[in-house]
N, C-alpha and C positions, 0 to 999 in steps of 0.2 A: 773738244774731242771730235774727230771726224766721224761722219756718218758711215756706218759699217753695214754692208748688205750681204745677202746670201751669195751674190755673184763675187763680191770681193773676197769672201771667205774661200770660195772654191778656187779663185785665181791664186790667192796667196798660199793655198794648200798645195799648189804645184810648184810655183816659183820660189826659188831661194831656199829650198828645203835642205836643212843641215843635219837632220837626224831625227830619230824617234826616241821615245822614252816609254818604258813599261808603266802602265797605270798601277803602280804598286800601292797607291793610296785608294784604289777603287775598291773600297771595303765591301761593297755589294758583291763583287766577284769573290773576294778573298774569304768572306765569312759565310755567305749564304750559298756558295757553290754555283752561282750563275756565271758561266763564261760569257765573253762578249758574243761569241757565235750564237749563243742561245737567246740573245736579246731580240725583242721585237723591233723592227725598223721604226725609227721615230717619225717616219713620214706619215704615220697614221695619226699623229697629233695635229689637230686642225687649228688649235689656237695656241698662242705664244706660251710656252711652258716656263720661260725665264722671268717670271714675275717677281722673283725674290732676289734678283741681281746675282752678282758674283763676288767672290772673296778669295784672298790668299792669306797664308799664315805660316808660322814656324819656319822662317827662312834659315838656310845654311849657306855655306860658301858655294855649293854646287846647285842649289835649287830651293824649292819651297813647295807647299801644298797649294793647289788651286781647287776651288769649291764652287759648286752650284747645286740647286735642287729644283727638279722639275715640278711645277705646280701651276697648271693653267687656271685652276680655281683655288687660289691659295687659302681662302677662309672657309673651305668646305668643313662642315661640322665633324665629319668622320676623320679629319686630320690627314687625309690622303691627298689633299691639294687638287682634287679633280682628276687624278691619274688612275688608269685601270690597274688592276692587281697583277701586272705583268712587268717583267724587266724590259727596259728600253736601252738601245744603244745611243751613246753620246760621243761626239767627236770633239777634240780640243786642239788648240794650237797655241804655241808660245812664239812671241815676236821679239826681235831686237830693236824695233822702232815703234813709235806711238801710232803710226798710220797703218800698222799691220801689213807691211810689204815684205819684210824679211823674216820668214819663218825659220826658227832654229830647232823647234821640237814640235811633234804632233803625235796624236794617238787616238785611240778609241777605247771607251770604257763602258761599263754598265751602270745604269741607275735602276736599282732593284726596289720592289715595294717593301721588302722587309726593313729597309733603311730609309723609308720615306722618300724614295727616288732621289736621294742625295748622291752627289759625286764628290769623291775626295781623290785627287790625283797627286801623287808625290813625284814631282818633276826633278830630275837630276841631270848632271852632265853640262851644266851651264857655267859661264864665267863668273868669278867671284866679284863682289863689290860693284854691281852695276844694275841698272834698271832693265826690266823686261815688261812685256805686256801680254795679255792672254785673253782668250774668249772660247766659247763653246758653241756647238751646233747640234741641234736635234731636228732631224727632218729638214724642213725648209726654214726653220727658225734659228736665228743667230742671237746669241746673248750680247749684252753690253760688253765693252772692253774694260778690263781691269789692269791696274799697274801693280807690279811686284818688284822686289829688289832682293838680290842675293847678299849675304853677309860677306865681309872680307875673308880672305884666307886666314887660317888659324894663326899664322905667324906674322900677319900684317895688322897694322893699326887702321888701315883703310883711309878713306877720304873724309872722316868725321861722320857724325851721326846726328840727325835731327829726329828726335823721338817724342811722340805725344802720348799722354796717358789720360784715361777717362774712366768714368764709372757711373752707375745709377741713372738709368734712363727709364722713368716711369711714363708710359704712353699717355695716361690720362692727365698728368699734371702739367704737361707743356709740350710744345712742339720741339722737334729734334734739330733746331737751328744750329745748336752748338756742334753737332756732327758735321753739318755743312761747312761751318767755319773751320773746323778742324781739317776737313778734306782740302780746303782752299790753301792751307799752310803747306801742302805737299810734303809731309814728313816722310822719312825713310822707313819708319816703323811706328806702329800704334799698339799700345798695351791697353787692354780692357780689363779692369780689375774687379769686375763682378757686378751683379744686378743688371745684366744685359736686358732681362725682361722681368716682369713682376707677375706674381701668381694670383692676385686678387680677382674676384668677380667684378663685373662692371660696377663702378661706383663704390667698390669695397675699401678703398684707401682714400679717406676723405681728408682734404686740406682746406684751410680758409680760402675762400674765393671759388671753390668747386673745381670740377674737371672741365678741361677744354675739349676733350673727346673721350670716348668710352671704349673699354675693352669689349671684345666679343666673347660671349660665353660665360660659364660659371668659373669659380675658382678652379685652377688647374689641378687635377689629380690623376687623370688617365693619360696614356700616351697620345690619344687623339686630342685631348685638351692642350697638352704642352706643344704638340706639333702646330695646332691652330694658333696658339699664342705667339710662338716664334714667327710663324708666317705673318701674323698681323704686324709685328714689329718690323719685319724685314720688307714689308710692302712700303714702308716709309721711304720716300726718295732721298731724304737727307742722310739716313742711315746707310742706304745703298751707296751713296756718294762716298761716304767715309770708308766703307769696305773696298770700294773700287780704287781708292786713292793710294793704298799702301798695304803691305802685309801686316797682319794682326798677331799678337800673342794674347790669348784669352785665358782667364781663370774665372771660376764662378764665385759667387757669394751666396747669401742666404735666399734671396728672393728668386733666384733661378730654380729653387725647389720650394722652400717654405720658410717664412720669416724666422730667423734666429735658430734654425735647426742646428743640431750638434750631434754628429755621428749618426747613431740609430735613434736619436730622440727628436721628435717633432716639436714645434712650438706648443701645440695643444696636445697634452699627453693623456687625454681621456680615452682615445680610441686604442684598439689593439696595435701592437708594434708591427705585426705582419702586414697590416694595411699600409703603414708608412713605408715599409720596405718595398711594397709594390709601387707606391708613389715615387719613391726614390729611384727605382729601376726605370720607370717611365720618364722621369725628368732627365736622368743621365743619358738615356738613349736619344731623346729629342735634342738634348744639348749637343751631343756629338753630331747628330744628323745635320745640325744647322750651323756648325762652326768649322772653320778651316783648320782642322786638327789632323795630325798624322795617325797612322795605324796603331802606334803604341798607346793611343788614348781610346781605342775602341772599348766601350763598356763591357764588362763581364757581369751580367746580371745587375745587381744593385751596387757594384763596385766599378770605379773608373779611375785610371791612372792619369791624373791631370798635372801633378807637380812634375816639373821637368826643367832642364837647363838648356838655354839657347845662347850660343857664343857669337859675339860680333867681333871676330878676329881677336887680336890682343887688346883691343880698346875696352870692351865691356863683356861681362858675362851676366846674363839675366837668369836669376834663380826664381822661377815662378812657383809660388807656394799655393797649397790648398789648406786653408784654415778652417774648413767645415767638416770634411768627410771623416777626419781622424781625431777630432778634438774631444776632450773630456766635456761633459755637460757643464753648462754655465753654473757657477757656484751661487749660493745664497739666493736662489730663485731668480737669477738674472737681474737686469736693470742696473741702476746706479746704487751701489751699496758700500758700506764700510764692512768688508768681508774678509775675516782672517783666513778663510779657506782658500782665498786667491793665492796665498803663498805656499800652499801644499806642494812639495816637490814632485809628488806623483802625478800632478795635473800637467797636461800638455795641450797646447792649442793646435799643434800639427801632428801629434802622435810621435812615439819613440822612433819608428822607422824613418819617418820623414825628417825628424831632427837629425838623426845620424847621417842621412843622405845630404842634408844641407851643410852640416859641419864638415863632412868629408869634402864636399865641393869647395867650400871656402878654404880649407887647408891646401887643396891642390891647385887653386886658382892662381894664374899668373896674369890676370887681366889688370888693366889700369883702374877700372871701375867694376866693383861687384855690386850689382843692382838687384835688390830683393823686391820682386813684384808680388804684392799680396793685398789682402782685403781690408783689414780692420786696424784701427789706430794702434801703432806700435809703442810710442813713447807714453810715459805716465801722463794722465790727464785728470788731475784731481779737481773736482768741482767745488771743493770746500776750501774757503780761505782761512779757516781756523785750524785747530789741531787734528780734527778728524780727517781721514782719507776716504773720500767718496768717489769711487771710480766705476767705470762701465765694466760689468762682468762679462760682456760679450766681446770685449776687445782684449788686447794682450795684458791689460791691467787685471783681468780675471785669471791670468796664467803667469804670475810674476816670476816664478822660478824658471819656467820655460823660456821666458824672454831673457832672463839673465844668462841661461845656458847658451843661447844663441849669441848674445852680445859678447860674453866671455870667449866664446868660440872664435869669433872673428878677431878679437884682440890676440888670443893665443896663436892664431894662424898668421898674424901680421898682415891682415888684409889692408891693402894700400888705401882704398877709398870705398868704404861701405856706405851705400845709400839705400834707404827703404822707401818704396813707393806705395801709396795707400789710397783707398777709396772709401766707400761706405757711409761717411758722416755728412754728406751733402753740403760741404763747405770746404773752402780752401784753407789749408794750414801749412806752416813751415816751422821746423824746429830742430834743435840739437838732440841727439841721442846720448844717453849716459848709461854707465853701469850702475850707478847709485843715484837715483833721482832725489833721495832724501838729503843728500849732502850738497848744499849750495856751491861748495867749492870743487865738486867733482868735475873733471874735465869732460868736454864733449868727445865722444868716441865714434860719431857717425852723424848722418843727416837723415831727416825724414821729410818728404814732400807729399802732401795730401791733396788730391784733386777734389773739387766740388762735384756736384751731380750734373749730368747733362740736362735733366729736367725735373728730377724728383724734388718735391717741396714747392713747386711753382716758382714765381719770380725771385723770391728772396728779397734781400735789400742790402744796400751798401751802408758802410759805417766806418768809423775810425777803428782800426784793429786794436789799437792800444786800450780801448775802453772795454774790451771783452774781459769779464772777470776771470776766465781761465788763464789768461796771460799773467795776471797778477799772482795767481796761486801756483803757476807753473812757469818759472822764469826761463826755462829752456825752450818754451814755445815762443816763436818770434812773429807770427803773422796769422791773421784770421780774416776771412771774407765770406759773406753768406749770399753771394750771387751765384748763378749757374755758370758753368763753363768747363774748362779743361786746362791742362798744363802742357806747354811746349818746351822741351829741353833741347839744348844744343850741347853735344858732348864731344870734347876734344881731349888730347892727352893731358893738358894742363888745367882744364876748367870745365865744369858743368854749369851751365846757366839754365834757369827755370823761369819761364814767363807764365804767370798765373793769369790766364785769359778769362774774361767775364763778359756776360751779356746782360744788358739792362732789363730785358724781359724775355720770357719764353712762352708766356700765355698768348702772345700773338707772334706769328712767324715773321722772319726777316730781319731781326735785330743784328747789328754788327757786333763783332767781338773786339775788345781792346785789352791792353795789358794793365792790370790793376797793380801788380807788383812784380819785381824781378829779384830772385835770390841766386846767389852764386855759391858753389862748392868748389874750393880750390884744391888742386892736387896736393895730397899729403897734409892738408889742414882740415881736421874733422869739424863738422858743423856747417851751419849756413850763415851767409853774410848778405844783408840786404843791399841791393845796388840801385833800386828804384822803387818808389812808392807814389802812386798817383793819389792826390788828395781826394777824399770822398765828396767834398763840396765843390769840385771843379765842374761848374754848370755847363761850360762849353763842351767839355769832354763827354759829359753825360748826354748832352743833346746830340753830339755826333754819334755816340754809341747807339742811341735810340733811333737814329735815322733808318728808315726802311730800305732794305736792299732793292 
């Protein structure tokens, strides 16, 4: 990427200007009442405020969100990033070329202290189905360049879609090399399915082999805590590269607030609920401040609208779910249990309103592919090879009737190609979805693709997927791998292919990524089909994968 200077920003701000856009996503102005004219000139900032990089997200056919956050001292303990408690003006530009010579949109917005000096600009009026680039300027400081892409027009299938998805990046457990490798794939879109950051105090999440680096500060509970933790993660250059590479669709999971939280119920229930509600409010606010989200997701106290639909023309509709904020508490004390309460029809993992929203969207969808982006294992995953059914009460197995309602809903709606994308479990999986998992003859009615973690759990290890006992107990599950990585999909009208990418190690930086397996989902044929599987004992491939970049 070319070197960008203050002079080049000023020159391109004059030449080639095609229009301006209102900073409708500048929530600092919209919510706190700070107009741009009232902002302090950013020329007073003596050190670079763009230490957290840039990001884009939630693309549509006419535009997307662009994000940054001013933080000259990102790890300041008060969570303010070294910024004075005053609003600052920030300029932004959108380019039609990677070198930043053809400006097509520009504007000015406010970074306000109430929102952690974050900037969310909703850019519109752009051409559909094409790449754009963007950057920000505060005083004499110019941000890195980011790449974004608009979705195809709603009536067009577009030029195809390369989509990556990832989850679970624990800073202490490993380096974020997988983010760097993901960025190098140059996808059109990246889905992050939760556990973007972890709440534990330094050394609080212990794994064999220990930590390779440590969190700053205590377990996150206050707004300052969560702001500082997000800043720590965002200072990682590999994560910054992934954000700058493509627009993201983000949803949270448990560690973005508190392990295994469910609605108003924290993991540890000894304290008063009012305290947890304050913690939830702080986590939600910091999450919004640090993510490329539209104004519709601005938190309202301890509530935040995160489930939403994003359409990629006629090719795909992404139904992004929130399986934490509205769920019933985990049954039978959580964990792996033989739990009759899991089948209670009153229980829901996404809440009644979100269920109705999802089913309505599936009924009205005309997309070639309906892709449900969510957090926890959707298919049945019985850990007992005998007659008992021992399943995770934190996953959809703990909400059996809720899962059946959703599955029956896409069958009743005649959804052409339902595909569920999942994170959470720190391993790669692929499998068929069924309406009745207890009937071996029941047909597949959809596909589930599960991504491993970016770093959580440390290096992990390779193995023959057929030897995993879960595959014997659950014949609808087709693949397992316990290395770190991500999934790259290529989506066309007739085929979705998914490459399960893995890294041999994350406890040292620089490992290369390689494809451990490829699965296909064919148009109109529910379920997954294996197209490629690299043997686990391929020493030459392993050696190549371990070669330092």
